[in-house]
C-alpha positions in Angstrom: 121.8 118.9 91.1 120.3 120.3 87.9 116.6 118.9 87.0 118.2 117.1 83.8 121.0 115.2 85.6 118.3 114.1 88.2 116.2 112.6 85.2 119.2 110.8 84.0 119.9 109.4 87.5 116.4 108.2 88.0 116.3 106.7 84.4 119.6 104.8 84.9 118.4 103.5 88.3 115.1 102.4 86.9 116.8 100.8 83.9 119.1 98.7 86.2 116.0 97.4 88.1 114.1 96.6 85.0 116.9 94.2 83.9 115.9 91.8 86.6 112.6 89.6 86.0 109.8 91.1 88.0 108.8 89.3 91.2 105.2 88.2 91.8 103.4 87.6 95.0 103.0 84.1 94.2 106.7 83.5 93.6 107.4 85.3 97.0 105.1 83.0 98.9 106.6 79.9 97.2 110.0 81.0 98.2 109.1 81.2 101.9 108.1 84.8 102.3 105.3 85.7 104.8 103.1 88.6 104.8 104.3 91.0 107.4 101.7 93.8 106.7 99.1 95.0 104.5 97.3 98.5 103.8 94.9 99.8 101.3 94.5 103.1 99.6 91.4 105.3 100.3 90.0 104.3 96.9 90.3 100.7 97.5 91.8 100.0 94.1 95.4 99.8 95.5 97.3 98.2 98.2 100.6 97.7 99.6 101.8 94.2 100.9 104.7 93.9 103.1 106.6 90.6 103.1 109.4 89.1 105.5 111.6 86.1 105.2 113.5 84.8 108.3 116.5 84.0 106.0 116.8 87.5 104.4 118.0 90.8 106.1 115.6 92.9 104.1 111.8 93.1 103.5 109.9 92.8 100.1 107.0 95.1 99.3 104.4 94.6 96.6 102.1 97.4 95.5 98.9 96.3 93.8 96.5 98.0 91.5 93.2 97.0 90.2 91.8 99.2 87.4 88.7 98.0 85.2 89.8 100.5 82.5 93.2 98.7 81.9 94.1 95.5 80.4 95.4 93.5 82.2 93.3 94.9 85.1 95.5 93.8 88.0 99.0 95.3 88.1 101.7 94.3 90.7 105.1 95.8 91.4 107.4 94.0 93.9 110.5 95.5 95.2 113.0 95.2 97.9 113.3 97.5 101.0 116.8 97.6 102.4 
C-alpha cells in the first residue's frame, strides 16, 4: 500500500468516527458503564480508563489529557474496543 493511499484510508476512517457525537466519561457512567481498569502515563498528565458494561460485548476506553497550556485544559477521547 502506498503512503498516499494509507493517509486517505486513515482520513476516511477518522471522518466516519467523527460523525458520531463524542462520548464523555460522565455519559458512560450514567449509561451503566463501570471502570474496569486505569493506568497513567509517566508524566502524570495523561491516563487511560477502561470501562465495561455487562450488557455490551465490547469495552470502552477513554484517554484523558490535562495540559495547563491549552484551553480547555482537560481533553477526553472515548472510543470502543472491539
